[in-house]
C-alpha positions as CSV (number, residue, x, y, z in Angstrom):
1,M,-23.4,64.4,-37.9
2,A,-23.9,60.7,-38.1
3,R,-20.2,60.2,-38.4
4,R,-19.6,62.1,-35.2
5,T,-22.2,60.3,-33.1
6,R,-21.1,56.8,-34.2
7,P,-17.8,56.8,-32.2
8,L,-19.7,58.1,-29.2
9,L,-22.1,55.3,-29.4
10,L,-19.3,52.8,-29.7
11,L,-17.6,54.3,-26.7
12,L,-20.8,54.2,-24.6
13,L,-21.4,50.5,-25.6
14,A,-17.9,49.6,-24.5
15,L,-18.4,51.4,-21.2
16,V,-21.6,49.5,-20.6
17,S,-20.1,46.2,-21.6
18,G,-17.1,46.8,-19.2
19,G,-19.4,47.7,-16.4
20,V,-21.5,44.5,-16.9
21,A,-18.3,42.4,-17.0
22,A,-17.1,44.0,-13.8
23,L,-20.4,43.2,-12.0
24,V,-20.3,39.6,-13.1
25,A,-16.7,39.2,-12.0
26,L,-17.5,40.8,-8.6
27,R,-20.4,38.5,-8.0
28,Y,-18.4,35.4,-9.0
29,L,-15.6,36.4,-6.5
30,R,-18.1,36.9,-3.7
31,Q,-19.5,33.4,-4.3
32,Q,-16.1,31.8,-4.2
33,T,-15.0,33.5,-1.0
34,A,-18.3,32.9,0.9
35,P,-17.4,29.2,1.9
36,L,-14.1,30.4,3.2
37,M,-15.7,32.6,5.8
38,A,-15.7,31.2,9.3
39,E,-19.1,29.8,10.4
40,A,-20.6,31.0,13.6
41,P,-20.1,28.6,16.6
42,K,-22.9,26.0,16.8
43,S,-22.2,24.4,20.1
44,K,-19.6,23.9,22.9
45,V,-17.4,20.8,23.3
46,V,-15.5,19.5,26.4
47,V,-11.7,19.2,25.6
48,A,-8.7,18.4,27.7
49,V,-6.7,21.2,29.2
50,R,-3.5,19.1,29.4
51,P,-2.4,15.6,28.4
52,L,-4.3,13.0,30.5
53,P,-2.9,9.5,30.9
54,V,-5.0,6.3,30.7
55,G,-6.6,5.3,33.9
56,S,-6.7,8.8,35.4
57,I,-9.9,10.3,36.8
58,V,-10.9,13.5,35.1
59,G,-11.1,16.5,37.4
60,E,-12.6,19.9,37.0
61,Q,-9.1,21.4,36.4
62,D,-8.4,18.9,33.6
63,V,-11.1,19.9,31.1
64,K,-12.7,23.1,29.6
65,L,-15.5,24.1,27.2
66,V,-14.6,25.5,23.8
67,D,-16.8,26.7,20.9
68,W,-17.1,24.2,18.1
69,S,-17.6,25.8,14.7
70,G,-17.3,22.7,12.5
71,G,-20.1,21.6,10.3
72,V,-20.2,18.1,11.9
73,M,-20.1,17.5,15.6
74,P,-17.7,14.7,16.9
75,T,-19.5,11.5,17.8
76,G,-20.0,11.0,21.5
77,Y,-19.0,14.6,22.4
78,F,-20.0,16.2,25.7
79,G,-21.4,19.8,26.1
80,S,-21.2,19.9,29.8
81,L,-18.3,19.5,32.3
82,T,-20.4,17.6,34.8
83,D,-20.9,14.8,32.3
84,V,-17.1,14.2,32.2
85,V,-15.7,15.1,35.7
86,G,-15.2,12.1,38.0
87,R,-15.0,9.5,35.2
88,G,-11.9,7.4,34.4
89,L,-10.1,7.4,31.1
90,I,-9.6,4.1,29.2
91,V,-7.4,5.7,26.6
92,P,-5.0,8.6,26.9
93,V,-6.2,12.1,25.8
94,E,-3.9,14.8,24.5
95,E,-4.1,18.6,25.1
96,N,-7.1,20.3,23.4
97,E,-8.5,16.9,22.3
98,P,-12.2,16.4,22.7
99,V,-13.1,14.1,25.5
100,L,-15.5,11.6,23.9
101,A,-17.8,8.9,25.4
102,A,-15.7,6.1,23.9
103,K,-12.6,7.3,25.9
104,L,-14.3,7.2,29.3
105,A,-15.2,4.4,31.6
106,A,-18.8,4.1,32.9
107,K,-19.9,6.4,35.7
108,G,-18.9,5.1,39.1
109,A,-16.3,2.7,37.7
110,G,-13.4,4.8,39.1
111,G,-10.0,4.8,37.5
112,G,-6.7,2.9,37.4
113,L,-6.2,-0.6,36.1
114,P,-9.8,-2.0,36.5
115,V,-11.3,0.4,34.0
116,I,-9.0,-0.7,31.2
117,I,-9.7,-4.4,31.5
118,D,-12.0,-5.4,28.6
119,E,-15.3,-7.1,29.4
120,G,-14.9,-10.9,29.8
121,M,-11.1,-10.6,30.2
122,R,-8.8,-10.8,33.2
123,A,-5.6,-9.2,34.5
124,F,-3.0,-11.7,35.4
125,S,0.2,-10.6,37.2
126,M,3.4,-12.5,37.2
127,A,6.9,-11.9,38.7
128,V,9.7,-11.1,36.2
129,D,13.4,-10.4,36.2
130,Q,15.7,-8.9,33.6
131,V,15.6,-12.0,31.4
132,I,11.8,-12.7,31.6
133,G,11.0,-9.0,31.2
134,V,13.2,-8.7,28.1
135,S,15.6,-6.3,29.8
136,G,12.8,-4.0,30.9
137,F,11.3,-3.4,27.4
138,V,8.1,-5.3,28.2
139,G,6.0,-2.3,29.2
140,P,2.3,-1.2,29.1
141,N,0.6,-1.8,25.7
142,T,3.4,-4.0,24.3
143,R,2.7,-7.5,23.0
144,V,4.4,-10.7,24.0
145,D,4.5,-14.5,23.6
146,V,4.7,-16.8,26.6
147,L,7.3,-19.6,26.6
148,L,7.3,-22.5,29.1
149,T,10.3,-24.7,29.8
150,L,9.7,-28.0,31.4
151,T,12.6,-30.2,32.7
152,T,10.6,-33.2,33.8
153,S,7.2,-34.4,32.7
154,P,5.5,-37.8,32.2
155,S,4.9,-37.0,28.5
156,L,8.4,-35.6,27.8
157,R,11.6,-37.7,27.3
158,E,13.8,-34.6,27.8
159,P,13.7,-30.9,28.8
160,T,11.6,-28.9,26.3
161,T,10.7,-25.3,25.7
162,K,7.4,-24.4,23.8
163,V,5.4,-21.3,23.1
164,I,2.1,-21.8,25.0
165,M,0.4,-18.4,24.3
166,Q,0.9,-15.7,21.7
167,N,0.1,-12.0,21.2
168,L,-0.8,-11.2,24.7
169,R,-1.2,-7.5,25.7
170,I,0.7,-6.1,28.7
171,L,-1.6,-4.0,30.8
172,A,0.9,-2.7,33.3
173,A,4.6,-2.9,34.2
174,G,4.8,-2.7,38.0
175,Q,2.2,-0.1,38.9
176,T,2.5,1.9,35.7
177,I,-0.2,1.6,33.1
178,Q,1.0,4.3,30.8
179,Q,3.8,3.5,28.2
180,D,6.9,5.6,28.3
181,K,6.8,8.0,25.4
182,E,10.5,7.8,24.9
183,G,10.6,4.0,24.9
184,K,13.0,3.8,27.8
185,P,13.2,0.3,29.5
186,M,11.3,-0.1,32.8
187,N,12.9,-2.4,35.4
188,V,9.9,-3.7,37.4
189,P,9.4,-6.9,39.5
190,V,5.9,-7.6,38.1
191,V,4.1,-7.4,34.8
192,T,0.3,-7.7,34.3
193,L,-1.1,-9.4,31.2
194,L,-4.6,-9.2,29.7
195,V,-5.9,-12.8,29.3
196,T,-9.0,-14.8,29.1
197,P,-10.1,-16.9,32.2
198,E,-8.9,-20.0,30.5
199,Q,-5.5,-18.5,29.8
200,A,-5.3,-17.3,33.4
201,E,-5.7,-20.9,34.5
202,T,-3.0,-22.1,32.2
203,L,-0.6,-19.4,33.3
204,G,-1.3,-20.1,36.9
205,L,-0.4,-23.8,36.4
206,A,2.6,-23.1,34.2
207,T,4.3,-20.8,36.7
208,G,4.4,-23.7,39.2
209,Q,5.5,-26.4,36.8
210,G,8.4,-24.8,34.9
211,R,10.2,-21.6,33.9
212,I,8.2,-18.9,32.2
213,Q,9.8,-16.4,29.8
214,L,8.3,-13.6,27.6
215,A,9.2,-12.9,24.0
216,L,8.6,-9.3,22.9
217,R,6.9,-9.0,19.5
218,N,5.9,-6.2,17.1
219,T,2.5,-4.7,18.0
220,L,1.5,-4.8,14.4
221,D,2.4,-8.5,14.0
222,T,-0.8,-10.4,14.9
223,V,0.0,-13.7,13.0
224,T,-0.2,-16.8,15.2
225,V,2.6,-19.3,14.4
226,K,2.3,-23.0,15.1
227,T,5.4,-24.5,16.8
228,T,6.2,-28.0,18.0
229,G,8.6,-27.1,20.8
230,A,12.4,-27.4,21.1
231,P,13.8,-30.4,23.0
232,V,17.4,-30.4,24.3
233,S,18.5,-32.9,21.6
234,S,17.5,-30.4,18.9
235,L,20.2,-28.0,19.9
236,M,22.7,-30.4,18.3
237,G,20.5,-31.1,15.3
238,T,19.8,-34.7,16.3
239,P,16.2,-35.4,17.3
240,P,15.8,-38.1,20.0
241,S,15.2,-41.7,18.9
242,R,12.0,-43.0,20.1
243,R,12.9,-46.7,19.6
244,A,16.3,-46.6,21.3
245,P,15.1,-47.8,24.8
246,T,13.2,-50.8,23.2
247,T,16.4,-51.8,21.3
248,R,18.5,-51.6,24.5
249,R,16.0,-53.8,26.3
250,G,16.0,-56.3,23.5
251,A,19.8,-56.4,23.5
252,A,19.9,-57.0,27.3
253,V,17.4,-59.8,27.0
254,R,19.4,-61.5,24.3
255,A,22.6,-61.1,26.2
256,S,21.2,-62.8,29.2
257,E,20.0,-65.9,27.3
258,P,22.6,-68.8,27.5
259,E,23.9,-70.1,24.2
260,P,22.9,-73.7,23.3
261,T,25.7,-76.3,23.9
262,S,26.3,-79.6,22.0
263,T,28.4,-82.8,22.5
264,T,30.3,-84.5,19.6
265,V,31.1,-88.3,19.7
266,E,33.4,-90.3,17.5
267,V,31.9,-93.6,16.3
268,Y,33.9,-96.3,14.4
269,R,31.9,-98.9,12.4
270,G,33.8,-101.4,10.3
271,G,36.9,-99.3,10.3
272,Q,35.0,-96.1,9.3
273,R,35.1,-93.1,11.5
274,T,32.0,-90.9,11.9
275,L,31.1,-87.9,14.1
276,Q,27.7,-87.6,15.8
277,K,26.5,-84.5,17.7
278,F,24.1,-84.8,20.7
């Protein structure tokens, strides 16, 4: 009898062990899949309905409210359309991107160029042509160096070109403040640069004293390079001599001075001939 009940006990123990193992595995799987389940929406966030360019004023048709189910809310988010409508954008916003406080101008500031001018800075406009505007590739948000060429100056002996400002940001090309996404050149008569008040004074003076040109630079290149300027004589590899005028004046003075003259007289004494100069 005992031999018959022993296999039954072993079978019952195996069934109980299998059931316990199945329960443990099921509980483990439920714990692993719980974080993957979507959380219930916690709040609503204002996002853009379509791409909005910099400087544009947000309208009611440009934004909408969506449920935000993330664990962390974006810094500076808005939960009401009235807090966003009527304010200008200082940076572009893409479709379905949250409209945050850092991307908007202050209330009542309006839109357009004024809202993208940093505090303490100025917008300086200057006329350009194909050469100055680097064939139309100087557009909004590009970076340039400013070169000044002077042909006459009390401190210069010959025409000279020098970089007077570096790494200036272009705010607008013509009346466009949004960069072309395809990088196409923009042929415009005027460009507007972001400068300090002191730089605005220098540029205003430079435009009336000589020829201004712009040199396009990589937007990631922020290194300032010291230059000494390029005079005309450097084109041939021979720097101008600073002492040449002094030498010429000295030669002219020496050429104008009369050479000293002398008189020779023959003297005979006791039959001996001698020469004396006076």
